[in-house]
C-alpha positions in Angstrom: 0.3 -0.4 0.3 1.0 3.6 -1.0 0.5 6.9 1.0 0.7 10.0 -1.0 1.1 13.4 0.5 0.1 16.3 -2.1 -0.4 20.2 -1.7 -1.5 22.7 -4.6 -0.8 22.3 -7.7 0.8 18.5 -6.5 -3.0 17.4 -6.9 -2.2 16.7 -11.0 0.8 14.6 -10.2 -1.7 11.7 -9.7 -4.9 12.8 -11.9 -3.6 10.5 -14.5 -1.6 7.4 -12.7 -4.2 4.9 -14.6 -5.3 6.6 -17.3 -4.1 6.7 -21.0 -1.0 7.4 -22.1 0.6 11.4 -22.0 1.4 13.2 -24.1 5.2 14.5 -25.1 6.8 17.7 -23.7 9.1 18.2 -26.1 8.9 21.8 -27.3 6.9 24.2 -29.7 6.3 23.2 -33.8 4.6 23.2 -36.1 0.9 21.1 -36.4 2.8 19.1 -39.3 5.6 18.3 -37.7 3.8 17.4 -34.6 1.7 15.0 -37.0 4.7 13.5 -38.5 6.3 13.1 -35.1 3.4 11.0 -34.3 3.6 8.8 -37.4 6.8 7.9 -36.4 7.0 7.7 -32.4 4.1 5.9 -30.4 4.2 7.2 -26.3 3.5 4.6 -23.7 2.6 5.5 -20.2 4.3 4.3 -17.0 2.1 1.0 -16.5 2.8 0.4 -20.0 6.7 0.0 -19.0 6.0 -1.5 -15.8 3.9 -4.4 -17.1 7.7 -6.0 -18.1 8.7 -8.6 -16.2 11.6 -8.6 -14.7 13.4 -11.9 -13.9 16.4 -12.7 -12.0 17.8 -16.5 -10.6 19.5 -18.9 -13.2 20.2 -21.6 -11.3 19.3 -25.2 -12.3 17.9 -27.8 -10.1 20.1 -30.5 -9.4 18.3 -32.8 -12.2 19.0 -29.7 -14.7 15.3 -30.2 -15.5 14.0 -26.5 -13.8 15.5 -23.5 -12.9 15.2 -21.2 -9.3 14.6 -17.2 -10.3 12.6 -14.0 -9.4 10.3 -12.6 -10.8 7.8 -9.3 -10.2 4.5 -10.6 -12.6 2.8 -10.8 -9.4 3.4 -7.5 -9.0 5.4 -7.7 -6.0 8.9 -10.4 -6.4 8.2 -13.8 -5.8 10.3 -16.8 -6.3 9.8 -19.1 -9.3 10.4 -22.5 -10.9 10.5 -22.6 -14.4 10.4 -25.4 -16.4 13.7 -25.9 -18.7 11.7 -27.7 -21.5 8.6 -26.0 -21.5 9.1 -22.9 -19.9 6.5 -23.3 -17.9 6.5 -20.9 -14.2 5.4 -22.3 -11.2 5.1 -19.8 -8.4 6.6 -21.2 -5.1 6.4 -17.7 -2.8 3.4 -16.1 -2.3 4.7 -13.2 0.1 3.1 -9.3 0.3 6.5 -8.6 0.8 9.4 -8.8 -1.6 11.2 -12.6 -1.7 14.7 -13.2 -3.8 15.4 -17.0 -4.6 18.6 -18.3 -3.0 19.3 -21.7 -4.2 18.2 -25.2 -4.6 19.5 -27.9 -2.0 21.7 -29.7 -3.7 20.2 -33.1 -4.0 16.3 -32.3 -4.2 13.8 -29.3 -4.4 13.9 -27.7 -1.9 14.4 -24.0 -2.0 16.4 -21.5 0.1 15.0 -17.9 0.0 15.2 -14.7 1.3 13.1 -11.8 2.1 13.0 -8.5 4.9 9.7 -6.5 6.1 8.5 -3.7 4.3 12.0 -2.8 3.0 13.9 -2.7 6.2 16.7 -4.9 4.7 16.2 -7.7 8.0 17.0 -10.4 5.3 15.9 -13.7 7.0 17.0 -17.4 4.7 13.9 -19.2 4.8 13.5 -22.9 3.6 10.3 -23.6 1.3 10.0 -27.4 1.8 8.8 -29.6 -1.4 5.1 -29.7 0.5 5.1 -26.2 0.6 5.8 -25.4 4.0 8.0 -22.6 4.7 10.7 -22.2 7.6 12.2 -19.3 9.2 15.8 -20.3 9.6 17.0 -16.9 11.0 14.2 -15.7 13.6 14.5 -12.4 15.4 13.2 -9.0 15.1 16.4 -7.3 14.3 18.3 -10.3 12.8 19.8 -9.8 9.5 20.7 -13.2 7.8 22.9 -14.3 4.7 23.5 -17.4 3.1 27.0 -18.4 2.3 26.6 -22.2 0.6 26.6 -25.3 0.6 29.2 -28.1 1.1 30.7 -29.4 -1.6 28.7 -32.9 -0.4 25.5 -31.0 0.2 25.1 -32.2 3.7 25.5 -28.9 5.1 25.1 -24.8 4.1 26.5 -21.7 5.8 25.0 -18.3 6.9 25.8 -15.5 8.7 23.7 -14.0 10.9 23.4 -10.7 13.2 21.6 -12.5 16.0 24.6 -12.4 18.7 25.7 -9.1 18.0 23.7 -6.4 15.7 26.9 -4.8 14.3 28.7 -8.2 13.1 28.5 -10.9 11.3 29.0 -14.7 12.7 29.1 -17.9 10.8 26.9 -20.4 11.3 27.0 -24.1 10.1 22.8 -25.8 9.1 22.4 -29.4 8.5 20.6 -29.8 5.5 18.5 -32.4 6.8 17.2 -31.3 10.0 18.5 -27.7 9.9 20.3 -27.7 13.2 23.0 -25.1 13.3 26.5 -24.3 15.1 28.5 -21.2 15.6 31.5 -21.8 13.7 33.0 -18.4 13.6 32.3 -15.6 16.2 33.3 -12.6 14.2 34.5 -10.1 17.1 36.7 -7.8 14.7 34.3 -6.7 11.6 35.6 -8.8 9.2 33.2 -9.9 6.4 32.8 -13.6 5.0 33.6 -13.6 1.6 32.9 -17.2 1.1 33.3 -20.8 2.4 35.1 -23.7 1.3 34.1 -26.6 -0.8 34.4 -29.0 2.2 33.8 -26.4 4.8 37.1 -26.2 6.3 38.2 -23.1 5.4 36.4 -19.4 5.4 37.8 -16.5 3.2 37.6 -13.1 5.2 37.5 -9.5 4.0 38.2 -6.5 6.4 37.7 -3.0 5.6 40.6 -0.6 7.2 39.6 2.4 4.9 37.7 3.5 1.7 40.9 2.2 -0.4 43.0 -0.2 1.9 41.2 -3.5 2.3 42.4 -7.2 2.8 41.6 -11.1 2.5 42.2 -13.6 5.2 41.7 -17.2 5.4 40.5 -18.9 8.7 40.8 -22.9 9.0 37.6 -23.8 11.1 39.0 -26.9 12.2 41.7 -25.3 14.0 41.4 -22.7 17.0 43.5 -20.3 15.4 43.7 -16.4 14.3 42.5 -15.6 10.6 45.4 -16.0 8.1 46.7 -12.7 6.7 47.4 -13.5 2.6 47.5 -10.1 1.2 49.9 -8.5 2.9 50.8 -5.4 1.8 52.8 -1.6 2.2 50.9 0.8 0.1 47.0 1.1 0.0 45.8 -1.1 -2.0 41.8 -2.9 -2.1 41.7 -7.0 -1.9 38.5 -8.6 -1.9 37.1 -12.1 -2.0 36.2 -13.9 -4.7 35.9 -17.3 -3.6 37.4 -20.8 -3.4 38.6 -23.2 -6.3 36.9 -26.3 -7.2 38.9 -28.4 -5.1 39.5 -25.9 -2.6 43.0 -25.8 -2.7 43.1 -22.4 -3.4 41.3 -18.8 -2.9 40.6 -16.5 -5.6 40.7 -13.1 -5.0 40.4 -9.5 -6.6 42.8 -6.5 -6.7 43.5 -3.1 -7.7 46.8 -3.0 -5.8 48.8 -3.3 -9.6 47.4 -0.3 -11.3 44.1 1.7 -11.7 42.1 -1.0 -12.3 40.8 -4.1 -10.3 42.5 -7.6 -11.2 41.9 -11.8 -10.5 44.9 -13.1 -8.5 44.8 -16.7 -6.9 46.6 -17.7 -4.3 47.7 -21.3 -3.9 47.4 -22.3 -0.2 49.4 -25.3 0.0 52.8 -22.9 -1.7 51.6 -19.8 -0.9 52.4 -18.3 -4.1 50.5 -15.6 -5.5 49.7 -15.6 -9.4 47.8 -13.1 -12.0 44.8 -15.0 -13.3 43.0 -12.0 -14.7 43.8 -8.0 -15.9 42.1 -5.4 -18.5 42.4 -1.9 -18.5 39.2 -1.9 -16.7 38.1 -3.5 -13.8 38.1 -7.5 -13.8 34.7 -7.7 -11.5 34.0 -11.5 -10.8 35.2 -15.1 -11.5 33.3 -18.7 -10.9 33.3 -21.7 -12.6 30.9 -24.8 -13.5 31.2 -27.8 -10.8 33.4 -29.7 -12.2 35.8 -26.1 -12.7 36.1 -26.9 -16.4 33.9 -23.4 -17.4 35.2 -20.5 -16.2 33.1 -17.4 -16.7 34.2 -14.3 -15.9 33.4 -10.2 -16.2 34.3 -6.8 -16.9 33.2 -3.6 -16.3 33.9 -2.1 -19.4 33.2 1.8 -19.9 29.5 1.0 -17.8 28.4 -2.5 -19.9 29.4 -5.3 -18.7 31.7 -8.0 -20.9 31.2 -11.7 -19.9 33.7 -14.1 -20.9 33.2 -17.6 -20.2 36.3 -20.2 -21.2 36.7 -23.4 -21.4 39.8 -24.7 -19.2 40.4 -27.7 -20.4 40.9 -26.8 -24.3 42.0 -22.9 -23.1 39.8 -22.1 -25.5 36.7 -19.3 -25.3 33.3 -21.2 -25.5 31.9 -21.2 -28.6 28.5 -19.6 -28.3 25.5 -20.0 -30.8 24.2 -16.6 -32.6 22.6 -14.0 -30.0 21.0 -11.0 -29.8 22.6 -7.6 -29.1 22.7 -7.1 -25.0 25.4 -8.0 -22.2 25.5 -11.3 -21.0 24.2 -11.6 -17.1 24.2 -14.1 -14.3 25.6 -17.6 -16.5 25.2 -20.6 -14.5 26.1 -24.6 -15.9 23.9 -27.2 -14.9 25.5 -29.9 -12.8 26.6 -32.2 -15.7 27.5 -29.0 -17.6 25.4 -30.3 -20.6 23.4 -26.7 -20.4 24.3 -23.4 -19.4 21.5 -20.6 -18.1 22.0 -17.1 -18.4 20.4 -14.0 -19.1 20.3 -10.7 -22.1 19.8 -7.5 -21.3 20.0 -4.1 -23.2 18.8 -0.4 -22.6 15.9 -1.7 -24.9 15.6 -4.6 -24.1 14.7 -6.0 -20.4 16.3 -9.3 -19.0 15.2 -12.3 -21.0 16.5 -16.0 -19.9 17.7 -18.4 -22.5 19.0 -21.9 -21.9 21.9 -23.2 -24.1 22.6 -26.5 -24.7 26.4 -27.0 -25.3 27.3 -27.1 -28.8 23.9 -26.7 -29.9 22.8 -24.4 -33.0 21.0 -22.0 -30.7 19.7 -20.9 -27.8 16.5 -21.1 -26.2 14.7 -18.2 -25.2 12.6 -18.7 -22.1 10.7 -15.6 -21.3 9.7 -12.5 -22.5 10.2 -9.6 -20.3 9.4 -6.2 -22.6 5.6 -5.9 -22.7 3.7 -7.3 -25.7 2.3 -4.3 -26.4 5.4 -2.2 -26.6 7.7 -1.8 -29.7 11.6 -1.5 -29.3 11.3 0.8 -32.1 10.2 3.7 -29.7 12.7 2.5 -27.2 16.1 4.5 -27.1 19.7 3.5 -26.3 22.2 4.8 -24.6 25.2 6.8 -26.3 28.4 6.6 -24.3 30.0 10.5 -23.9 32.4 12.6 -22.5 33.2 16.0 -21.5 35.7 18.5 -19.8 34.3 19.5 -16.4 35.9 22.9 -14.7 39.4 21.9 -14.0 39.5 20.0 -17.3 38.9 16.3 -15.9 36.8 14.6 -18.3 33.6 13.3 -17.1 31.9 10.0 -19.0 28.3 9.4 -18.6 25.8 7.6 -20.8 22.8 10.0 -22.8 19.4 9.1 -24.0 18.1 11.3 -26.6 14.3 11.2 -27.2 13.0 10.1 -30.8 11.4 13.2 -30.3 13.9 15.4 -30.3 16.0 17.5 -33.5 17.5 20.8 -33.7 14.2 22.2 -34.6 12.4 20.3 -31.6 14.6 20.9 -28.9 14.1 18.7 -26.1 14.2 19.4 -22.4 16.7 17.2 -20.5 17.3 15.8 -16.7 20.8 15.3 -15.6 20.7 11.8 -13.8 23.1 11.3 -10.8 23.8 7.7 -9.7 23.5 6.2 -5.7 26.5 5.7 -3.8 28.8 8.0 -2.9 30.7 5.6 -5.3 27.8 3.9 -7.9 28.0 3.9 -11.2 25.2 4.8 -14.0 25.5 1.8 -16.4 23.9 0.4 -19.2 20.7 -1.5 -19.3 17.0 -1.6 -19.5 15.4 1.0 -16.6 11.5 1.5 -17.0 12.0 4.6 -15.4 14.2 6.3 -17.8 12.6 4.9 -20.9 9.5 5.9 -20.1 10.7 9.6 -19.4 13.0 9.2 -22.8 10.0 8.1 -24.6 8.1 11.1 -23.0 10.3 13.0 -25.2 12.9 14.0 -21.8 16.4 13.5 -22.7 18.7 11.9 -19.9 22.2 12.4 -19.2 23.1 9.6 -16.4 26.7 11.3 -15.4 28.8 9.3 -14.2 30.4 12.7 -11.9 34.2 12.1 -10.3 34.1 10.0 -7.1 32.2 6.9 -9.5 33.2 3.3 -9.4 34.4 2.1 -13.0 37.0 4.4 -14.5 40.2 3.4 -11.9 41.3 3.7 -8.2 42.5 7.3 -8.8 38.8 8.9 -10.5 36.9 7.3 -7.7 38.8 8.8 -4.5 38.7 12.3 -6.1 35.4 13.2 -4.4 36.4 12.1 -1.1 35.3 14.6 2.2 34.6 17.2 -0.7 31.3 16.0 -1.3 29.0 18.9 -3.0 31.5 20.1 -4.7 34.1 18.8 -7.5 31.0 16.2 -8.1 28.7 19.0 -8.1 30.6 21.4 -10.2 30.6 17.9 -12.5 27.2 18.3 -13.2 26.9 21.9 -13.3 29.5 21.2 -16.2 27.2 18.8 -17.7 24.8 21.0 -18.2 26.8 23.2 -19.9 28.3 20.0 -22.2 24.4 19.4 -23.2 23.8 23.1 -23.8 26.3 22.6 -26.8 24.2 19.7 -28.4 21.6 21.5 -31.0 18.9 18.9 -30.1 18.6 20.3 -26.1 16.4 23.0 -25.0 18.9 24.9 -23.6 16.6 26.7 -21.0 14.9 23.6 -19.8 17.6 21.3 -17.9 17.0 19.7 -14.5 18.3 17.1 -12.0 17.1 13.7 -10.1 18.3 10.7 -8.5 18.1 8.4 -5.9 20.0 8.3 -2.6 23.1 10.1 -3.2 21.8 11.2 -6.5 19.1 12.8 -4.1 21.6 14.6 -2.1 23.0 15.6 -5.3 19.9 17.0 -6.4 18.4 18.8 -2.7 22.6 20.5 -2.9 22.4 21.5 -6.2 18.9 23.3 -5.8 20.3 24.7 -2.5 24.2 25.6 -3.8 23.4 26.1 -7.6 20.0 28.1 -7.0 20.1 29.2 -10.7 21.5 26.3 -12.4 18.7 23.2 -12.8 15.3 24.5 -13.5 13.7 21.9 -11.5 14.5 19.0 -9.3 13.2 15.3 -8.0 15.2 14.3 -4.9 14.1 9.9 -4.6 15.0 9.0 -1.2 18.1 11.4 -0.9 20.5 12.4 2.2 19.7 16.1 2.8 21.2 16.3 7.0 24.8 15.0 6.9 25.1 15.4 10.6 21.8 13.3 11.5 22.6 10.3 8.8 26.5 9.6 9.7 25.3 8.9 12.7 22.4 6.6 12.4 23.5 4.3 10.1 22.2 1.0 10.5 24.7 -1.0 13.3 25.4 -4.1 10.6 27.1 -1.3 8.5 30.5 -1.8 11.7 32.1 -3.6 9.6 32.6 -0.8 6.8 31.7 2.5 9.1 35.2 3.3 8.7 35.3 3.8 4.7 32.4 5.6 4.9 33.9 7.8 7.2 36.8 8.2 5.0 34.2 8.7 1.9 32.3 11.2 4.1 34.4 12.1 6.9 34.0 11.8 10.3 31.1 12.9 12.0 32.9 13.4 15.0 36.0 15.7 13.5 34.0 16.7 10.4 30.4 17.9 12.0 30.9 21.1 10.7 31.7 20.7 7.2 28.6 17.7 7.2 26.5 20.7 8.5 28.1 23.1 5.3 26.8 20.4 2.2 23.7 19.5 4.0 20.9 21.0 1.9 18.6 21.1 4.7 20.5 23.6 6.6 20.7 26.0 3.1 16.8 25.2 2.0 16.2 28.8 2.3 18.3 29.2 -1.2 15.8 26.2 -2.9 13.6 28.8 -5.3 13.0 26.2 -8.0 10.3 23.2 -8.4 11.4 20.4 -5.9 9.9 16.8 -5.8 11.1 14.5 -3.5 10.2 10.7 -3.0 10.7 8.6 -0.2 10.4 4.9 1.3 8.9 5.0 5.1 10.5 2.0 6.2 13.5 3.1 4.8 16.7 2.5 7.3 19.8 4.2 5.3 17.7 7.8 4.9 15.3 8.1 7.1 11.9 9.7 6.5 12.4 12.6 8.6 15.0 13.4 5.7 12.4 14.3 3.7 9.9 15.3 5.7 11.9 18.2 7.2 13.2 19.3 3.4 9.9 19.4 2.3 8.7 21.5 5.3 11.4 23.7 4.6 11.5 24.4 0.9 7.3 24.6 1.3 8.3 27.7 3.1 9.9 29.5 0.9 6.4 29.6 -1.5 8.3 27.2 -3.6 6.1 24.7 -5.4 7.0 21.2 -3.7 5.6 17.8 -4.8 5.6 14.8 -1.9 5.1 10.8 -2.6 5.6 8.5 0.7 5.5 5.2 -0.2 4.5 3.2 3.3 5.3 0.0 2.4 8.9 0.7 0.7 12.3 1.3 2.0 15.5 2.1 0.3 14.5 1.1 -3.1 11.0 0.9 -4.9 10.3 -2.9 -5.4 6.8 -3.1 -5.3 5.4 -2.9 -9.4 2.6 -0.4 -8.3 4.5 2.3 -7.0 7.2 2.1 -9.5 4.7 2.9 -11.5 2.7 5.8 -9.2 6.4 7.4 -8.5 7.1 7.0 -12.7 3.9 8.6 -13.4 4.5 11.2 -10.5 7.9 12.1 -12.1 6.5 12.7 -15.4 3.7 14.7 -14.8 5.5 16.9 -12.2 8.1 17.5 -15.7 4.8 18.5 -17.8 3.9 20.7 -15.2 6.8 22.4 -14.1 9.4 21.7 -16.9 
């Protein structure tokens, strides 16, 4: 359920939520030109974009007959089983709270899944028995738990939980038959459990020291010793657990110690030898193996797109895939007998669709049709990677979406889109909100400002303890770049974003009050003083990294107040929309409440949408539709 708060002109936002398609707002033109645009381009409302189905999860059952997946086709994410041969789905959970698939059991069709309550991020691990009964394996109102894998023989599985101490995740071993559990690692030092070895003897641990320095350790659960440091280094560098090898003899880890970008390395436990496995001119983001180890799957974050490689380790050659539609491959999984491969394809104009390929077959079978069948991909827009020079000459990348209606004769308004974080990245791939706004005639420029991930560690750290400064100027200079494009209406440029992007939106209106025409703040931080003093207890292990990024509230409180839009809300003179989840544990509702109150005191148009059953990010389809339509009506009114 949702609660919508509106005042004054904001009632217009909700007048057509369930109505027909809204018109484009793409600038003045002659009637003949307008009619011509209509014949070439079709507008869809938000509901049409969100009748697209989101799918994720590609794990095969032990017999290779079914795939465990998540889908929001019911309006809320639930867990499904898909028949590999027919593509027919069986809904396994029916919860009002978003539920995510975790894993089949290795030798039968019991299922592990996870869900929280109303977006509060206190995830529990549940088992779904074959008779349909459900058991919460990690009860407790304050408990937050996560699955960490099965042993190779399937007799046990591992779960981390903060039930003993809300700040830290201990490791528990569960019996696969009776679900009895045993605490096997008491975590009092702020480690993060990365992976458990195939026999359940070794645990790989990560520990964050700062936002540029971390370590990897290995612990032998059979001994009562301390974790062994395997990432000794002198200069600051990040080391991250990837996972144990299939035979359990070695550990794969990622590190940026050898250059600007993260590489994959291997540590051989018997010999203590380290060796490089994968390196690229971009971050190598992961490495995974099929059950026997024959197939190696790895990914690279190449200029905001995912590039996946699959290597046949027996031949040393890339696996020859069948012809596939354009898009990025995601979530590759092999069946236990390694005769089948499941994966998703995703692009800017196509949401993720599940494919299954029998290795060696001439083609892969597409098992889902995620895009609303009433929509034509010809009316959707791919992004273009562009770059511009910011105030200090630094080159800033971004993804630019140009509406099909836009031209030099019909210039379009544009919204600068700011990702979350700090330290996130706008990446290629289907985004229904972006596609909805672009379809309606609004350009979107998703800027990856300084401090974004994916462009090297130097670029990533350029905004440390300087938020609201250089990163905000990147947005200002991004606007100047847009004004140089002939299809952009240079008088109608706004800014929007979620979380850190919401902060940047509010900061732009408060500290650059004449730059942007409007702002849409989606659960953004407005008071860093409060936020940094009220972080969830389970963030304890990387509190230091957060403080290195943002500053310690004990010593940087004055600066936090100076960069917080709430304390400068009197400067805001341009129309503002605020969207918030009532159960958000990261950006508390009071952050948005107070900003709305302050800006309304200025006599500025403010729209406020509050979802009672959401947290930090909206997972229920009806709420995402409501939000997307609200963005559109706000822009049609004020931009």
